[in-house]
C-alpha positions in Angstrom: 0.0 0.0 0.0 1.3 3.4 -0.9 1.6 5.9 2.0 0.6 8.9 -0.1 -0.3 11.1 2.8 3.0 10.8 4.7 1.2 12.1 7.7 -0.6 14.9 5.9 -4.3 14.9 6.6 -5.1 17.0 3.5 -3.8 14.3 1.1 -5.2 11.3 3.0 -7.3 8.8 1.1 -9.5 6.5 3.3 -11.8 3.9 1.8 -14.8 2.5 3.8 -16.3 -0.6 2.4 -18.8 -3.2 3.6 -22.0 -5.0 2.7 -25.2 -3.1 2.8 -26.4 -2.1 6.3 -23.1 -2.2 8.0 -23.0 1.5 8.7 -20.4 2.4 6.1 -22.0 5.6 4.9 -22.6 6.8 8.5 -19.0 6.1 9.5 -17.4 7.4 6.3 -19.3 10.7 6.8 -18.1 10.9 10.4 -14.5 10.2 9.4 -14.6 12.9 6.7 -16.1 15.4 9.1 -13.6 14.5 11.9 -10.6 15.0 9.7 -11.8 17.8 7.4 -11.8 15.5 4.4 -14.2 15.4 1.4 -16.8 12.6 1.3 -17.7 10.7 -1.8 -20.3 7.9 -1.9 -20.4 5.4 -4.8 -23.8 4.3 -3.6 -25.3 7.7 -3.7 -24.0 8.2 -7.3 -25.5 4.8 -8.2 -28.8 5.7 -6.6 -28.9 9.0 -8.4 -28.4 7.3 -11.8 -31.3 4.9 -10.9 -33.5 7.9 -9.9 -32.7 9.8 -13.1 -34.0 6.8 -15.0 -37.1 6.4 -12.9 -36.0 3.0 -11.6 -35.9 1.4 -8.2 -32.4 0.5 -6.9 -33.1 -3.2 -7.5 -34.4 -2.5 -11.1 -31.3 -0.5 -11.8 -29.1 -3.2 -10.4 -30.7 -5.7 -12.7 -30.2 -3.3 -15.6 -26.6 -2.7 -14.7 -26.0 -6.5 -15.0 -26.2 -6.2 -18.8 -24.3 -2.9 -19.2 -20.9 -2.2 -17.6 -21.2 1.5 -18.4 -23.0 2.3 -15.2 -20.4 0.7 -13.0 -17.6 2.1 -15.0 -18.9 5.7 -14.5 -19.0 5.2 -10.7 -15.6 3.5 -10.7 -14.0 6.2 -12.7 -15.4 8.9 -10.4 -14.1 7.0 -7.4 -10.6 6.9 -8.9 -10.7 10.6 -9.8 -11.7 11.4 -6.2 -8.8 9.2 -4.9 -6.3 10.9 -7.2 -7.4 14.3 -5.8 -6.7 13.1 -2.3 -8.1 14.4 0.9 -11.2 12.2 0.7 -13.1 9.4 2.4 -14.5 7.1 -0.3 -17.7 5.2 0.7 -18.6 2.2 -1.4 -18.6 -1.6 -1.7 -15.7 -1.5 -4.2 -14.0 1.7 -3.0 -11.0 -0.2 -1.6 -10.5 -2.1 -4.9 -11.0 1.0 -7.1 -8.7 3.3 -5.1 -6.0 0.7 -5.3 -2.6 1.9 -4.2 -3.9 5.5 -3.9 -5.6 4.4 -0.6 -3.8 5.1 2.6 -6.2 3.1 4.7 -8.8 0.6 3.5 -11.5 -0.2 6.1 -14.1 -2.9 5.8 -17.1 -2.8 8.1 -19.1 -5.9 8.8 -22.2 -6.9 10.8 -24.2 -10.1 11.1 -26.8 -10.5 8.4 -29.8 -10.2 10.7 -28.5 -6.9 12.1 -27.9 -5.6 8.6 -31.4 -6.6 7.5 -32.9 -4.9 10.6 -31.0 -1.7 9.9 -32.0 -1.6 6.3 -35.6 -2.3 7.2 -35.7 0.6 9.6 -33.9 2.9 7.2 -36.1 2.0 4.2 -39.4 1.4 6.0 -39.4 -2.3 5.1 -40.4 -5.4 7.0 -37.5 -7.6 8.2 -38.5 -10.3 5.6 -38.7 -7.8 2.8 -35.4 -6.1 3.8 -33.8 -9.6 3.9 -35.2 -10.6 0.5 -34.2 -7.4 -1.3 -30.7 -7.2 0.3 -29.8 -10.8 -0.4 -31.0 -10.5 -4.0 -29.2 -7.2 -4.6 -25.9 -8.6 -3.0 -26.1 -11.8 -5.0 -26.5 -9.8 -8.2 -23.7 -7.4 -7.3 -21.3 -10.3 -6.4 -22.0 -11.9 -9.7 -21.6 -8.6 -11.6 -18.4 -7.6 -10.0 -16.9 -11.0 -10.6 -18.0 -10.9 -14.3 -16.9 -7.3 -15.0 -13.8 -7.0 -12.8 -12.9 -10.5 -11.6 -13.3 -9.1 -8.1 -14.5 -11.4 -5.3 -16.1 -9.0 -2.8 -15.8 -11.8 -0.2 -12.0 -11.5 -0.5 -11.1 -9.2 2.4 -7.3 -9.5 2.1 -6.9 -6.0 0.7 -8.2 -4.3 3.8 -6.1 -2.9 6.6 -8.9 -3.0 9.2 -12.0 -5.2 9.4 -14.5 -4.1 12.1 -17.8 -5.6 13.2 -20.1 -2.6 13.8 -22.6 -4.7 15.7 -20.2 -4.9 18.6 -20.4 -1.2 19.4 -22.9 1.7 19.2 -22.4 3.9 16.2 -20.5 6.6 18.2 -18.2 3.8 19.7 -17.4 2.6 16.2 -16.7 6.2 15.1 -14.3 6.6 18.1 -12.5 3.4 17.1 -12.1 4.5 13.5 -10.9 8.0 14.4 -8.3 6.5 16.7 -7.1 4.2 13.9 -6.7 7.2 11.6 -4.9 9.2 14.3 -2.5 6.3 15.0 -1.9 5.9 11.2 -1.1 9.6 10.9 1.1 9.6 14.0 3.1 6.7 12.6 4.0 8.6 9.4 
């Protein structure tokens, strides 16, 4: 991994990845705010593309299976943001897309049932519907990323830190992540 920042917060590139419902957007925003970094979300960009086409997220995910262009647009923007530096990148593939430009690659995890509960609360869905939609979406994404990029999203070997967000309240997770970044910067 390239240590681009060399202790300089303003050049730091942090990626926050994880499956849906692990708290990656919440924690990525908190990190960006804590360190005065920009925030970029691949998921928000993907959702905006779906909304622009009048499609649900699941419908757009299905459509993206047949056309790499949508993923490529998000990935290119992720790389551009990483090249600019001074950013927290939030996205399932952000660690992969930032590559050696990333100073720290973080993967957030949580047990499936906890993820489904969080998604259900966030999206106003029953637990069963949240489970069904999430599992279908993740299956489709896993297959798409393997087909388009040869990336196995279950391969966590690229990450510097893997943290189960179910073990701590959101603010506790945020404190842990801030401390990791502080220690990283102090070591440079």
